[in-house]
C-alpha positions in Angstrom: 297.9 -161.5 21.7 296.0 -164.9 21.2 294.2 -164.3 24.8 292.7 -160.7 23.5 291.9 -162.3 20.0 290.1 -165.1 21.8 288.2 -162.7 24.2 287.2 -160.8 20.9 285.9 -163.8 18.9 283.9 -165.2 21.9 282.4 -161.7 22.3 281.7 -161.6 18.6 279.9 -165.0 18.8 278.0 -164.1 21.7 276.8 -161.0 19.5 276.0 -163.0 16.9 273.7 -165.5 19.2 271.9 -162.7 20.6 271.2 -161.0 17.1 270.0 -164.6 15.9 267.6 -164.9 19.0 266.6 -161.4 18.7 265.9 -162.0 15.1 264.0 -165.3 15.6 261.9 -163.4 18.4 261.0 -160.6 15.7 260.0 -163.6 13.2 257.5 -165.0 15.8 256.1 -161.7 16.8 255.6 -161.0 12.8 254.0 -164.1 12.2 251.9 -163.7 15.5 250.7 -160.1 14.1 249.8 -161.5 10.9 247.8 -164.3 12.0 246.2 -161.6 14.3 245.6 -159.4 11.5 244.1 -162.6 9.2 241.6 -163.2 12.2 240.5 -159.7 12.5 240.3 -159.3 8.7 237.7 -162.7 8.9 236.0 -161.2 11.7 235.3 -158.1 9.7 234.0 -159.9 6.8 231.3 -162.0 8.9 230.3 -158.7 10.5 230.0 -157.0 7.0 228.1 -159.9 5.6 225.6 -159.6 8.5 225.2 -156.1 8.6 224.7 -156.3 4.6 221.9 -159.0 5.5 220.3 -156.9 8.1 220.3 -154.0 5.5 218.4 -156.4 3.3 215.7 -157.5 5.8 215.4 -153.8 6.4 215.1 -153.0 3.1 212.3 -155.2 2.8 210.7 -154.2 6.0 211.6 -150.6 6.6 211.4 -150.2 10.4 210.9 -146.5 11.9 212.3 -145.4 15.4 209.4 -145.6 17.5 208.4 -141.8 18.5 206.6 -140.5 21.7 203.0 -141.2 21.0 200.7 -138.2 21.8 197.5 -138.5 23.5 195.4 -137.8 20.1 197.2 -140.4 18.1 195.4 -143.6 18.0 198.1 -145.2 16.0 196.4 -145.3 12.5 199.3 -143.8 11.0 201.7 -146.4 12.1 199.1 -149.2 11.5 198.8 -147.7 7.7 202.7 -147.7 7.2 203.1 -151.3 8.5 200.5 -152.4 6.3 202.2 -150.5 3.0 205.3 -151.9 3.9 204.0 -155.6 3.9 201.8 -155.3 0.7 205.0 -153.4 -1.1 207.4 -156.0 -0.2 208.8 -158.7 -2.7 208.8 -162.2 -1.7 212.1 -164.1 -2.0 212.0 -167.6 -3.9 212.1 -169.6 -0.7 209.3 -167.5 0.8 206.7 -168.1 -1.6 205.5 -171.0 -0.1 203.2 -169.1 2.3 202.3 -165.9 -0.1 199.7 -163.4 0.8 196.4 -164.7 0.4 195.2 -161.6 -1.5 197.8 -162.5 -4.7 197.5 -166.1 -4.5 195.9 -167.3 -7.8 194.4 -170.9 -6.3 192.5 -168.6 -4.0 191.3 -166.5 -6.6 189.9 -169.3 -8.5 188.5 -170.9 -5.7 186.5 -167.6 -5.1 185.3 -167.3 -8.6 184.0 -171.0 -8.8 182.2 -170.2 -5.4 180.8 -167.1 -7.1 179.7 -169.3 -10.3 178.3 -171.6 -8.0 176.2 -169.0 -5.9 174.9 -167.9 -9.4 173.9 -171.2 -10.5 172.0 -171.8 -7.2 170.2 -168.2 -7.6 169.3 -169.2 -11.0 167.8 -172.6 -10.2 165.7 -170.8 -7.2 164.1 -168.4 -9.9 163.2 -171.1 -12.1 161.7 -173.2 -9.3 159.6 -169.8 -8.4 158.4 -169.6 -11.3 157.3 -173.3 -11.7 155.7 -172.7 -8.2 153.9 -169.6 -9.4 152.6 -170.9 -12.8 149.6 -172.4 -11.3 149.1 -170.1 -8.3 146.1 -167.5 -7.7 147.2 -164.4 -6.5 143.6 -162.8 -6.5 141.8 -164.8 -4.2 138.6 -162.2 -4.0 137.0 -162.3 -7.2 136.3 -158.6 -9.2 134.2 -157.7 -11.9 135.5 -158.6 -15.4 134.2 -160.1 -18.4 134.6 -163.8 -17.5 132.4 -162.9 -14.2 129.5 -160.9 -13.8 128.2 -159.2 -10.4 125.6 -162.0 -9.3 128.2 -164.8 -9.7 130.6 -162.8 -7.7 128.1 -162.4 -5.0 127.1 -166.0 -5.1 130.9 -166.9 -4.5 131.4 -164.7 -1.7 128.3 -166.2 0.3 129.4 -169.4 -0.3 132.9 -168.6 1.0 131.3 -166.9 4.1 129.2 -170.2 4.9 132.2 -172.2 4.5 134.2 -170.1 7.1 131.2 -170.3 9.5 131.3 -174.0 9.3 134.9 -174.5 9.6 134.7 -171.7 12.8 132.1 -174.0 14.2 134.1 -177.4 13.9 137.0 -175.8 15.2 135.2 -174.9 18.3 133.6 -178.5 18.7 137.0 -179.9 18.3 138.3 -177.9 21.0 135.1 -178.9 23.4 135.3 -182.7 22.5 139.4 -182.6 23.8 138.3 -180.7 26.8 135.7 -182.9 27.4 137.7 -186.2 27.0 140.4 -184.9 29.1 138.2 -184.2 32.0 136.0 -187.6 31.8 139.4 -189.8 31.5 140.8 -188.2 34.3 137.4 -189.0 36.4 137.6 -192.5 35.0 141.3 -192.9 35.9 140.9 -191.7 39.5 137.6 -194.0 40.0 138.0 -197.2 38.1 141.8 -197.6 37.5 142.6 -197.2 41.2 143.5 -200.8 41.5 146.1 -201.0 39.1 149.4 -200.2 40.3 151.8 -200.4 37.5 152.2 -196.9 36.2 153.1 -198.0 32.7 149.6 -199.9 32.4 147.4 -197.4 33.8 148.9 -195.0 31.2 148.3 -197.3 28.3 144.9 -197.9 29.5 144.0 -194.2 30.0 145.4 -193.4 26.6 143.2 -196.1 25.0 140.1 -194.9 26.7 140.8 -191.4 25.7 141.5 -192.2 22.2 138.3 -194.0 21.7 135.7 -191.6 23.6 137.9 -188.7 21.9 136.9 -190.2 18.2 133.4 -190.9 19.5 133.2 -187.4 20.4 134.5 -186.1 17.1 132.2 -187.8 15.2 129.2 -186.8 17.0 130.4 -183.2 16.9 130.8 -183.4 12.9 127.1 -185.1 12.6 126.0 -181.8 14.7 127.6 -179.4 12.4 
């Protein structure tokens, strides 16, 4: 009886040990499963946050799937939709450092200041023209009026014609004097200044001679006129 009882007790103790080992293994497996479930839950939360941020960005700038463009489509519809999406978007607080220039109050104030400056400049130009036109005679050719008679107008026109004739003769004499001085100075330079080898001295003497002769010829031409 004692041997059989001891064997039964040993068998029971072995079974209890096996049960304890299995329970420990089950606990470790359950803890691993709990950790894995928590990690999966954290990953899912991160993915949800990323998807939420992407959805917010998509709400700000809605994008459309690109369809096949036909031959007659120049892309104006896509461009207009993109511009409308940008203009209708609302800027966040951290994005307001570089807003749309058309909505910037500083730029608007600067444009208004530039417009006021341009108006002031135009007003000054108008005032300046008025001051210049005060003593300006626009009617050069006289006409018969209460102040001038027909005989006086005839005398004025004859005098103007004589002055134009004198001016024309003076211009002709001036050009003739210039041409003659150029010819004479060139001849004298070839004949009389051949011994001077220094180019600067030669040019200086030529200019001095040409100036003196030119002035003399202009004086004589003026006396003839």
